[in-house]
N, C-alpha and C positions, 0 to 999 in steps of 0.2 A: 738328616745327619746319621741316624741309626741305620737307615737303609744303605747309606753309602758305606758305612763300616762293615755291615753284613756282606755287601757285595765284595768289598776288599778281602775279607777273610775267606770267602768262597773261592775267589780267584787265586789267593795264595795257597790254598789247600789242594787245588787241582794240580796234579803233576804237569810239569812242562811238556812231558812226552806226549800228552794227549793231543797237542797241537802240532806235533812234528810228524814228519813222514816216517814210514816204517823202514828205517835204515839199521844196519848192524850197530849194536850198542856196546859200549865198554864200561866195565865196572871196576873201580879202584878204591881200596880201603887201606888205611894205614895211620899210624900215630902221627908221623910227620910225612905227609904225602906230597910228592912233587910229580905231577902228571906232565911228562915231557914227550909223550907219543901222540901223534895226530890221530884224532878219532873221526872216521868218515861219517859216523852216525851220532847218536846221542851219547853223552858222557855223564856218568854218575860217579861222583867223588865224595868221600866221607873220611874224616879224620880229625884229630885235635888241631892240626895245622895243615891246611890244604892250599897248594899253589898249582895253578894250571898255566903252563908255559907253551902249550901246543894248541894249534887251531882245532876247533870242534866243528865238524860238518853239520851236525844237527843241533840238538838242545843241550845245554849244560845245566846239570843239577848238582849243587855242591852244598854239603852240610859240614860244619866244623866249628871249633872254637874261633879260628880265624880263617878267612877264605880270601885268596887273591887270584883273580882271573886276569892274566897278563897277555892273553892271546885272543885272536878273533873268534867270535862265536857266530856261526851262520844262522842258527835258529834262535830260540828263546833262552833266557838265563834265569834260573831259579836259585838264589843264593841265600842261605840261612846260616848265620854265624853271629858270634859276639862282635867280631870286627870284619867288615866286608870292604874289599877294595877292588873296584872294577877298572882295570887299566887297559883292557883291550876292547875294540869296538864290538857291538852286538847288532846284528842285522834285524833280529826279532824284538820281542818285548823283554823287559827286565822286571822281575819281581824279587824283592829283597826284604828280608826281615833281620834286623841286627841291632846291636847296641850303637855301633858307629858304622856308618855307611858312607863311602866315598866313591863317587862316579867321576872318573877322569877321562873317559873316552866317549865318543858319540854313540847314541842309542837310536837306531832307525825306527824302532817300534815305540810302544808305550813304556813309561816308567812308573812303577808302583813301588814305593818304599815306606817301610814302617820301622822306626828306630828312635833311639834317644837323640842322636845327632845325624843329620843327613846333609851331605855337601855334594851338590851336582855341579861339576865343572865341565862336563861334557855336554854338548848340545843334543837335546832330545828332539827327534823329528815328530814323534807322536805326542800324545797327551801325557801330562805329568800329574801324579797323585801322590802326595807326601803327607805322612803323619809323623811328627817328630817334635821333641822339645825345642831343638834348635835346627832350623832348616835354612840352607843357603843354596840359592841358584845363582851361580856367578857367570854363566854363559848363555843365558836365555833359553828359549824353547820355541819350536815351530808350532806345536799344538796348544791346546788349552791347558791351563795350570790350575790345580787345586791344592791348597796347602792348609793343613791344620797343625798349629804349633804354638809354642810360647814366644820365642823370638824368631822372626823371619827376616831374611835379607835377600834382596833381589838385585841382579845386575845383568846387563847384556841386552839382547834383542829378543823380545817376545812377540810372536806373530799373532797370537790369539788372545782370548780373554784370560785374565788372572783373577782368581778368587782366593782370598786369604782370610782365615779366622785365627786371630792371634790373641792369646791371653796376656802377652807382654807387649813387645814393640815390633813394628814393621819398619824396615829400613830400605830405602832405595838409593843405590849408588848413583853417582853423577854419570850423565850421558846414557842412562838406561832408557830404552825405548819399548813402549807397550803399544802395539798397533790395535789392540782391542780395548776392552774396558777393564779398569782396575776396580774390583769390588772387595772391600775388606771390612772386617769387624775387629775392633781393638779398643782397649780402655782409653787410649789417647790417639789423636790424629798423627799420621806418619809425617816425618819431615821430608818433604819432597824437594830436592834441589831444583834450581831454575833450569838446569840443563836436561832434566828428565822430560821426555815427550810421551804423553799418554793420549793417543788419538781418539779412543773411545770414551774418554771421560773417567772421572773418579766418583765412586759411590761409597761413601763412608758411613758405617753404622757404629754408633757408640755402644760399647758393650762393657759395662763395669762389672767385674767379677767379685767386687767386695760387697758384702751384704749391707743393706741399709739398717737403720735402727730397729724397724719393725721386724725384719728378717732375723736380726741378731737376737732379739728377745725370743722369737719363736725357736731359734736354734738352741738358745740357753735353756728354755723350758723343756725342749725335747731331750737335751743332754741330761738335765736333772731327772726327768722322768725315767730315762733309760738306766741311769745310775741307781735310782731307787728300786726299779724293777729287778735289776740284777742282784742288788743287795738282798732284797726280800726273798728272791728265788733261791739264792745261795743259803740263806738262813733257814728256809723251809726244808731244803734238802738235808742240811746238817742236823736239824732238829728231828726230822723223820728217821735218820740213821741212828742217832743217839737213843731215841725212844724205842726203836726196834731192837737195837743191840744190847742196850743196858736199861731195860724197863724197871729193874729193881731199884735203881738209884732214883728214878723219877717217882716211883711209888713211895720210897722212903721220905723224899722231900715233901710230897703231898701229905703223908701221914704226920709229919712234924707240924704242918700247918693246921691240920684237923685236930690232932690229939693234944697239942701243946696249949698252954695258957697264953693269953695275949702278951703277958710279960715275957715269956720265953721267945715268942715270935719277935718281939721288939729287941730282945738281946741278940738274936741271930742277925737282925738287920744292923745293929750297932757293930757287931763283930765283922760283918761284911764291909761296912763303911770304914771301920778302922783299918782293915787290911788293905782295902783298895786305895785309901788315902796315904797310909803310912809307908807302904811298900815302895812307891816311887822315891820318897825322901831317902829311904834306906839305900836304894840303888844308887842314887846320886852320891851319897856319902861314901859308899864302898868304891865307886868309880874314881873318887879323888885319890885313893891310895893305890900304889902299884901292886900290892899283894891282893887287894880286893877287886881288881878289874875282872878277873875270871869269875869270881863269885857273883859280882854284879851282873855279868852277862847271863849266867845261869839263872839268877833270880829274875832277870827281865823276861827271859823265855817262860819261866813258870808263871810270872805275873800275867803275861799276855794270854797264856793258856787258861788261867783262872778267869780272867775277864770274859774270854770267849765262851767258856763253859757256863759261867754264871748267866750270861745273857741267853744262851741257848736253853738252859734248864729253866730259866724264868718262863720262856714260852712253853716248854714241855709241862711245867708245873701248872700253868694256866689251862692247858688242854686237859690235864688230868683232873683239874677242878671242875671243868665242864662235864667230864665223863662221870665224876662222882655225883655232881648236882643233878644232872638231867637224865643220865642213863643208869644211875645207881650201880656203877661198875668201878671197882677199885683197880683192876688190872689196866695197865697202860699199854696201848698199842702205838704203832708208828704213826697212824693217821691222827692220833690225839696230839702228838708232838707237832705235826704239820698244821693242824687246826689252831692249836694254841699259839704257835709262832706267828701264824698269819694274823691272829687277833692282837698279839702283842705288837707286831709291826704297824698295824693300823692305829692302835692306841698311841704308839710313840710318835705318830705324825701329828697328833692333836697338840696345839700350842699349850704350853705351861702345864695344864692338868694332866694331859696324856703323857708327856715326858716325865713328869714327877711320878706318876703311877708306874711307868716302866722302870724308873730308877729304883723305886721301892721294891718291886718284884725282883730286880737283879740283885739288890743288896741282900734280900732274904735268901735267894738261891745261893749266893756266894757264901753267906754265913753257914747255911745248911751243908754245903759241899765241904767247907773247911772243917766243920764239926765231924762229918762222916769220915773224911780223910784222916783226921787226928785220931779218931777212935779206931780206925783200921790199922794205923801205924802203932798206936799204943793201946792195945785192947785191955779193957778193964772189966768187960762183961762178956759172958759166953755167947750172947745173942748178937754180938756186933756183926759177925759174918753174915747173919741172915738178912741184915738190912742192905748189904752190898750184893 
């Protein structure tokens, strides 16, 4: 299947002029382009809206928001647009990429179409290859047919084999004739009317695209793992930035843990706990009043910022503790913050004990940050600025 898609892309990227004779070519560009002059050789059209109403003696290459080819093309047709409408016959091959593709005239060569919806009402003499969410062939085909899509509908006379891979439904209209074999993969068997004739037999492969219980569990575990990885990676980056940009704050928090008595450390935890618990209640009470809605919104933003900083500085504090304990260094570097946040993230994954330890560290850092911010806002000592 991958080889088929690669071949399709290579074919679509090769200019149609490679296969055409060396005839005089015409080039037309415009916002709303109407090509009404006959081209004896190749014709190259581009614009927001492109309409070709004159015969083309060579190949036709058109690119635009919408492309309409309403005249005969003696060579190949390469049509790239959001909306493609082929209303004139094409003697050569047709290659088209677009959101909506409608083929209303016969195609003597091969048809290759890639789009969201493809409707082929013209009979294709050569082979047909279609990739679309919704694909409809309403007038059969003389060559082999290969379709990849969601919902596929077939009607008319098909002279060769028909291969369909559908993630949705395959529908065959009444009186459809397939002189070759019908091979298809779909979640459910197609409803084949009694008037449908399939001379080469039907080969059905059940293809359920819904994951089973085991696959669902694996996908859930992978999703959870990816979420945890991205969360930890983001926390590591932020902790490294804060530790590198504001090392004095981290050093001041670590100094409070080392120099303070256990009673003072406990008071800082109680302060952090009180703020983290009482602030949401205050926000709700303020939001109940018309005057306090703006203040509640501001307080909510500050509260979210405090929680984030408290968690990040808990990891940075843990890294600075490692540096003091094992490296005998009081200066905090960015890699101390990364190492500490990694250790805190791993500890937080442990059931009960690890989560409790992470909460205690976060409460301590929240209390220490509040104390530092309060002293910075209302200085009572000359050395307050040195801690910041």
